[in-house]
PLY file of the C-alpha trace (Angstrom):
ply
format ascii 1.0
element vertex 390
property float x
property float y
property float z
element edge 389
property int vertex1
property int vertex2
end_header
33.93 -6.18 82.43
36.32 -6.75 79.54
37.70 -10.16 78.71
38.99 -12.18 75.74
38.10 -15.49 74.20
40.70 -16.81 71.77
42.24 -13.34 71.97
38.98 -11.80 70.72
37.62 -9.08 73.07
34.17 -9.38 74.69
32.51 -7.47 77.54
29.67 -7.91 80.02
28.28 -5.79 82.85
28.79 -7.39 86.35
27.80 -6.30 89.89
30.43 -7.25 92.56
29.84 -6.85 96.35
33.08 -5.26 97.59
33.23 -6.52 101.19
32.53 -10.13 100.24
33.64 -10.33 96.60
30.34 -11.96 95.70
28.98 -11.42 92.15
25.39 -10.33 91.63
23.52 -10.26 88.27
25.88 -12.75 86.63
25.29 -13.01 82.84
23.26 -15.89 81.47
25.45 -18.60 80.03
25.10 -20.58 76.82
27.02 -23.18 74.84
28.88 -22.43 71.58
27.75 -25.16 69.17
31.02 -25.12 67.30
33.69 -24.92 70.06
31.59 -26.54 72.78
32.48 -23.78 75.21
30.10 -22.39 77.81
30.15 -18.62 77.56
27.87 -15.67 78.26
24.99 -15.70 75.77
25.89 -12.15 74.77
29.03 -13.63 73.18
26.94 -15.89 70.96
25.28 -15.10 67.64
23.07 -17.19 65.37
24.45 -18.46 62.05
22.07 -17.02 59.37
22.21 -20.20 57.35
22.30 -23.13 59.86
20.65 -21.32 62.79
23.42 -22.53 65.18
24.49 -20.36 68.16
28.22 -19.72 67.81
30.81 -17.38 69.32
30.66 -14.18 67.30
34.33 -14.25 66.32
33.91 -17.70 64.80
31.37 -16.45 62.23
32.14 -15.06 58.75
30.45 -11.82 57.64
29.07 -11.22 54.11
30.66 -8.16 52.49
27.51 -7.66 50.49
24.68 -7.98 53.00
26.39 -7.91 56.40
24.79 -11.23 57.30
26.90 -13.79 59.26
27.35 -17.56 59.05
29.84 -20.29 59.81
32.90 -20.07 57.56
31.87 -23.27 55.84
28.87 -21.36 54.45
31.00 -18.49 53.10
32.35 -18.29 49.51
34.24 -15.77 47.37
32.39 -14.05 44.48
34.41 -14.73 41.32
33.41 -11.36 39.86
33.82 -8.93 42.78
36.23 -10.97 44.91
34.06 -10.26 47.96
33.20 -12.81 50.64
29.52 -13.65 50.58
27.30 -16.26 52.08
26.48 -19.42 50.22
22.81 -18.52 49.73
23.82 -15.16 48.25
25.77 -16.86 45.47
24.74 -18.67 42.27
26.86 -20.66 39.84
27.31 -19.03 36.43
25.58 -21.02 33.65
28.65 -20.33 31.47
31.73 -20.76 33.73
30.22 -22.57 36.71
31.89 -20.06 39.05
30.02 -18.76 42.10
28.87 -15.18 41.63
26.83 -12.80 43.73
23.27 -13.25 42.50
22.70 -9.55 41.98
25.69 -9.40 39.62
24.39 -12.10 37.30
22.45 -11.23 34.13
19.53 -13.09 32.58
19.59 -14.09 28.92
16.31 -13.20 27.15
16.94 -16.12 24.82
17.39 -19.07 27.19
16.84 -17.51 30.61
20.32 -18.63 31.64
22.20 -16.48 34.19
25.87 -15.64 33.87
28.55 -13.00 34.46
28.26 -9.70 32.50
31.44 -10.59 30.63
29.59 -13.52 29.04
27.07 -11.15 27.37
27.11 -8.96 24.24
24.53 -6.77 22.50
22.31 -7.93 19.66
22.89 -5.26 16.97
19.23 -5.30 15.96
17.25 -5.48 19.20
19.76 -3.96 21.62
19.20 -6.96 23.93
22.10 -8.27 26.02
22.44 -11.93 25.09
24.92 -14.68 25.98
27.79 -14.74 23.52
27.03 -18.38 22.79
23.50 -17.38 21.76
24.64 -14.79 19.21
25.40 -15.42 15.55
26.97 -13.30 12.80
24.69 -12.20 9.97
25.61 -13.27 6.42
23.77 -10.18 5.22
25.36 -7.41 7.32
28.14 -9.05 9.32
26.45 -7.88 12.54
25.80 -10.02 15.63
22.23 -11.02 16.31
20.33 -13.25 18.74
19.99 -16.74 17.29
16.37 -17.22 18.30
15.48 -14.45 15.81
17.34 -16.06 12.94
15.91 -16.14 9.41
17.24 -17.48 6.13
16.81 -16.58 2.47
14.64 -19.03 0.55
16.72 -18.28 -2.55
20.36 -18.37 -1.40
20.19 -19.73 2.14
21.90 -16.63 3.56
21.17 -16.28 7.28
20.76 -13.24 9.48
18.40 -11.41 11.80
14.76 -11.59 10.76
14.57 -7.80 10.37
17.16 -7.97 7.58
14.88 -9.96 5.29
11.88 -9.05 3.19
8.95 -11.22 2.12
8.22 -11.65 -1.58
4.66 -10.39 -2.11
4.10 -12.88 -4.91
5.73 -16.11 -3.67
5.75 -15.50 0.08
9.47 -16.39 0.19
11.95 -14.72 2.54
14.62 -12.79 0.66
17.78 -10.84 1.41
17.43 -7.23 0.16
19.96 -7.80 -2.63
17.80 -10.65 -3.91
14.66 -8.50 -4.14
13.20 -5.65 -6.16
10.67 -3.10 -4.94
7.41 -2.49 -6.78
7.22 1.20 -7.70
3.47 1.31 -7.06
2.81 -0.82 -3.96
6.26 -0.50 -2.39
6.24 -4.26 -1.79
9.30 -6.41 -2.38
9.41 -9.38 -4.74
12.04 -11.81 -5.90
14.29 -10.47 -8.66
12.84 -11.26 -12.09
9.16 -11.01 -11.16
8.55 -7.30 -11.76
7.28 -6.18 -15.15
7.52 -2.79 -16.81
4.51 -0.63 -17.60
4.61 0.19 -21.32
3.49 3.76 -20.64
5.12 4.93 -17.39
8.02 2.43 -17.54
7.59 1.80 -13.83
8.54 -1.70 -12.70
5.67 -3.24 -10.79
4.23 -6.56 -9.67
2.25 -8.24 -12.51
-1.03 -7.87 -10.62
-0.76 -4.08 -11.09
-0.81 -4.43 -14.89
-3.58 -5.10 -17.39
-3.61 -5.28 -21.16
-5.18 -2.48 -23.19
-7.77 -4.01 -25.54
-7.10 -1.29 -28.11
-3.29 -1.21 -28.24
-2.30 -4.54 -26.69
0.09 -2.75 -24.35
0.60 -3.96 -20.75
0.05 -0.92 -18.57
-0.83 0.07 -15.00
-4.45 -0.84 -14.34
-5.16 2.68 -13.06
-4.42 4.04 -16.55
-7.23 1.98 -18.06
-10.92 2.71 -18.39
-13.71 0.26 -19.18
-15.58 0.34 -22.45
-19.30 0.79 -21.92
-19.80 -0.97 -25.25
-17.92 -4.26 -24.77
-16.58 -4.02 -21.21
-13.00 -4.19 -22.46
-10.20 -2.21 -20.77
-8.65 0.62 -22.77
-5.95 3.19 -22.12
-7.72 6.41 -21.18
-5.38 8.35 -23.49
-6.58 6.43 -26.55
-10.18 5.77 -25.48
-13.08 7.74 -26.91
-14.99 9.55 -24.17
-18.69 10.25 -24.32
-20.38 13.45 -23.18
-21.45 11.76 -19.92
-18.00 10.32 -19.15
-18.26 6.77 -20.48
-15.61 5.31 -22.78
-15.15 3.02 -25.73
-12.23 1.77 -27.81
-11.38 3.70 -31.00
-12.52 0.72 -33.06
-15.88 0.82 -31.26
-16.41 4.49 -32.08
-18.86 5.35 -34.87
-18.66 7.99 -37.57
-20.70 11.16 -37.44
-21.49 11.78 -41.11
-21.88 15.52 -40.70
-18.57 16.23 -38.90
-16.51 13.38 -40.32
-15.34 12.52 -36.81
-15.69 9.34 -34.80
-17.58 9.45 -31.49
-18.75 7.19 -28.71
-21.91 5.41 -29.94
-23.84 6.83 -26.97
-23.27 10.35 -28.37
-24.70 9.54 -31.81
-28.28 9.83 -32.96
-30.06 8.72 -36.12
-31.38 11.66 -38.10
-35.14 11.13 -38.48
-35.04 12.85 -41.90
-32.11 11.15 -43.58
-31.44 8.08 -41.42
-27.81 9.19 -41.10
-25.77 8.87 -37.89
-25.00 12.30 -36.41
-23.47 13.60 -33.20
-25.80 15.07 -30.58
-24.30 18.54 -31.05
-25.79 18.62 -34.56
-29.27 17.46 -33.52
-32.07 20.03 -33.71
-33.13 21.54 -30.42
-36.85 21.18 -31.17
-37.21 17.79 -29.55
-36.73 15.81 -32.77
-33.65 13.98 -33.90
-33.25 15.86 -37.16
-29.95 17.16 -38.47
-30.22 20.76 -37.35
-28.71 22.47 -40.44
-31.02 20.45 -42.70
-34.27 21.13 -40.82
-33.39 24.80 -40.54
-32.92 24.93 -44.31
-36.22 23.14 -44.90
-38.06 25.40 -42.45
-36.61 28.40 -44.24
-34.90 29.58 -41.07
-31.44 29.17 -42.58
-30.75 30.63 -46.04
-27.04 29.94 -46.47
-25.66 29.57 -49.97
-22.56 27.43 -49.43
-20.85 26.06 -52.55
-23.34 27.84 -54.82
-21.15 27.06 -57.81
-22.20 23.41 -57.51
-25.93 23.97 -57.27
-26.80 23.60 -60.94
-24.88 20.34 -61.35
-26.35 19.02 -58.11
-29.89 19.86 -59.31
-29.24 17.94 -62.52
-28.14 14.88 -60.58
-31.13 15.04 -58.26
-33.84 15.49 -60.91
-34.30 11.73 -61.56
-35.19 11.26 -57.89
-38.26 13.47 -58.37
-39.79 11.79 -61.40
-38.38 14.20 -63.91
-39.75 17.30 -62.25
-37.73 20.48 -62.41
-35.71 21.09 -59.30
-33.36 23.66 -58.02
-31.27 24.11 -54.89
-32.55 27.10 -52.97
-30.19 26.90 -49.97
-27.22 24.82 -48.86
-25.10 24.47 -45.70
-21.58 23.03 -45.77
-20.57 20.49 -43.10
-17.65 21.14 -40.72
-15.44 18.70 -42.65
-16.46 20.44 -45.93
-17.30 17.08 -47.49
-21.08 17.27 -47.29
-23.83 19.72 -48.11
-27.22 19.85 -46.45
-29.58 20.90 -49.26
-32.99 22.53 -49.40
-34.49 21.77 -52.83
-37.52 23.20 -54.60
-39.25 20.71 -56.90
-41.87 21.83 -59.49
-44.20 19.44 -61.30
-47.39 19.73 -63.37
-45.79 22.32 -65.62
-44.66 24.25 -62.65
-48.05 24.50 -61.09
-47.22 22.25 -58.15
-44.33 23.02 -55.81
-42.80 20.69 -53.28
-39.82 20.97 -51.02
-37.18 18.31 -50.39
-34.05 17.93 -48.40
-31.02 15.64 -48.40
-27.33 15.40 -47.59
-25.07 15.49 -50.61
-21.52 14.11 -50.63
-19.42 16.61 -52.54
-16.48 14.42 -53.45
-18.54 11.47 -54.69
-21.26 13.73 -56.15
-23.92 11.55 -54.64
-26.73 11.67 -52.13
-26.16 9.79 -48.87
-29.02 8.68 -46.73
-32.68 9.29 -47.50
-34.25 12.18 -49.42
-37.08 13.71 -47.42
-39.99 15.36 -49.26
-42.75 17.60 -48.00
-44.14 21.05 -48.21
-43.27 24.29 -46.56
-46.24 25.99 -45.01
-46.67 29.35 -43.35
-48.37 29.92 -40.04
-48.39 33.16 -38.08
-45.73 34.52 -40.37
-43.44 31.57 -39.79
-42.59 28.83 -42.28
-42.46 25.18 -41.24
-41.57 22.11 -43.24
-44.20 19.37 -43.18
-42.97 15.96 -44.21
-45.13 13.99 -46.67
0 1
1 2
2 3
3 4
4 5
5 6
6 7
7 8
8 9
9 10
10 11
11 12
12 13
13 14
14 15
15 16
16 17
17 18
18 19
19 20
20 21
21 22
22 23
23 24
24 25
25 26
26 27
27 28
28 29
29 30
30 31
31 32
32 33
33 34
34 35
35 36
36 37
37 38
38 39
39 40
40 41
41 42
42 43
43 44
44 45
45 46
46 47
47 48
48 49
49 50
50 51
51 52
52 53
53 54
54 55
55 56
56 57
57 58
58 59
59 60
60 61
61 62
62 63
63 64
64 65
65 66
66 67
67 68
68 69
69 70
70 71
71 72
72 73
73 74
74 75
75 76
76 77
77 78
78 79
79 80
80 81
81 82
82 83
83 84
84 85
85 86
86 87
87 88
88 89
89 90
90 91
91 92
92 93
93 94
94 95
95 96
96 97
97 98
98 99
99 100
100 101
101 102
102 103
103 104
104 105
105 106
106 107
107 108
108 109
109 110
110 111
111 112
112 113
113 114
114 115
115 116
116 117
117 118
118 119
119 120
120 121
121 122
122 123
123 124
124 125
125 126
126 127
127 128
128 129
129 130
130 131
131 132
132 133
133 134
134 135
135 136
136 137
137 138
138 139
139 140
140 141
141 142
142 143
143 144
144 145
145 146
146 147
147 148
148 149
149 150
150 151
151 152
152 153
153 154
154 155
155 156
156 157
157 158
158 159
159 160
160 161
161 162
162 163
163 164
164 165
165 166
166 167
167 168
168 169
169 170
170 171
171 172
172 173
173 174
174 175
175 176
176 177
177 178
178 179
179 180
180 181
181 182
182 183
183 184
184 185
185 186
186 187
187 188
188 189
189 190
190 191
191 192
192 193
193 194
194 195
195 196
196 197
197 198
198 199
199 200
200 201
201 202
202 203
203 204
204 205
205 206
206 207
207 208
208 209
209 210
210 211
211 212
212 213
213 214
214 215
215 216
216 217
217 218
218 219
219 220
220 221
221 222
222 223
223 224
224 225
225 226
226 227
227 228
228 229
229 230
230 231
231 232
232 233
233 234
234 235
235 236
236 237
237 238
238 239
239 240
240 241
241 242
242 243
243 244
244 245
245 246
246 247
247 248
248 249
249 250
250 251
251 252
252 253
253 254
254 255
255 256
256 257
257 258
258 259
259 260
260 261
261 262
262 263
263 264
264 265
265 266
266 267
267 268
268 269
269 270
270 271
271 272
272 273
273 274
274 275
275 276
276 277
277 278
278 279
279 280
280 281
281 282
282 283
283 284
284 285
285 286
286 287
287 288
288 289
289 290
290 291
291 292
292 293
293 294
294 295
295 296
296 297
297 298
298 299
299 300
300 301
301 302
302 303
303 304
304 305
305 306
306 307
307 308
308 309
309 310
310 311
311 312
312 313
313 314
314 315
315 316
316 317
317 318
318 319
319 320
320 321
321 322
322 323
323 324
324 325
325 326
326 327
327 328
328 329
329 330
330 331
331 332
332 333
333 334
334 335
335 336
336 337
337 338
338 339
339 340
340 341
341 342
342 343
343 344
344 345
345 346
346 347
347 348
348 349
349 350
350 351
351 352
352 353
353 354
354 355
355 356
356 357
357 358
358 359
359 360
360 361
361 362
362 363
363 364
364 365
365 366
366 367
367 368
368 369
369 370
370 371
371 372
372 373
373 374
374 375
375 376
376 377
377 378
378 379
379 380
380 381
381 382
382 383
383 384
384 385
385 386
386 387
387 388
388 389
């Protein structure tokens, strides 16, 4: 059966007895809580907000969810223009307008919800933030979220925290144009703090530099080695290196008389024959600390005749050392720097009946003996001569 209420169509199924006109199975009736009318319950529907039973045509339908409610509970979404129910709407924190909840966005800064048009992107994080919560960077001119604001300790410039660097030395926040980068550590420091290495000319934080004890130059610490003599720091390029890899400053090096060169003190030995300081390369390989050319001359193993033209004058100068006995140079070996001669000397006393041997180091330029003169006798055993000190 079709019928209308307020010109709105409704229908119900009825059973009518034809010969009497009586109605069987009449629909159950109910009361519309808005109009007060008594109507079939099939014409009524519950308001989804108030719970009231109301004629269906008197209810408003949400264009978002399809839910229904009394018109007093319906509003228009200010963004979409669609009719929605009151509990499907939320006032914008920016405009105050009612907006469908699902269309509102949350600010990660304040948690406030508002229309999409009230948001913009932070250029640094990519976050969508309320326009009122964005600021413009003094450093780059870009927009950034205000809760991530930082400021230069030097100039007061403001911007996003990712645009600033921290001074490694002072701990201050700096804009990039107010900082310099250490060429060794890569860290940033305030302009004016970096110092230049006198060797590499790299600009670095002061903590990367040390002073060379030998030259006084401020250089990268990695270029310095420690003296095993005094503990001072010296540039490796100017330091004197020992055979085992230790170092000393040039001023701490000692002279090897035989070579005329300066060496690390650890590489020098005292010749047991002359008392002179000599480098280990010139020490005899027989377990002693003798000057090798000299002991070889005294043993008769070496018979070199270097600077033979000087031998007679040298013998004359050495004679007083042997109590007036006659002496002659029987072999001589010239040092690498050609300033010294190792001498093997034959000394005869008692009218030539007694023969001794002696050895010394003679300084050619000063025509003088340096160090001690060693005396002894050359003996022969198993066809081999050996010098015996007396």
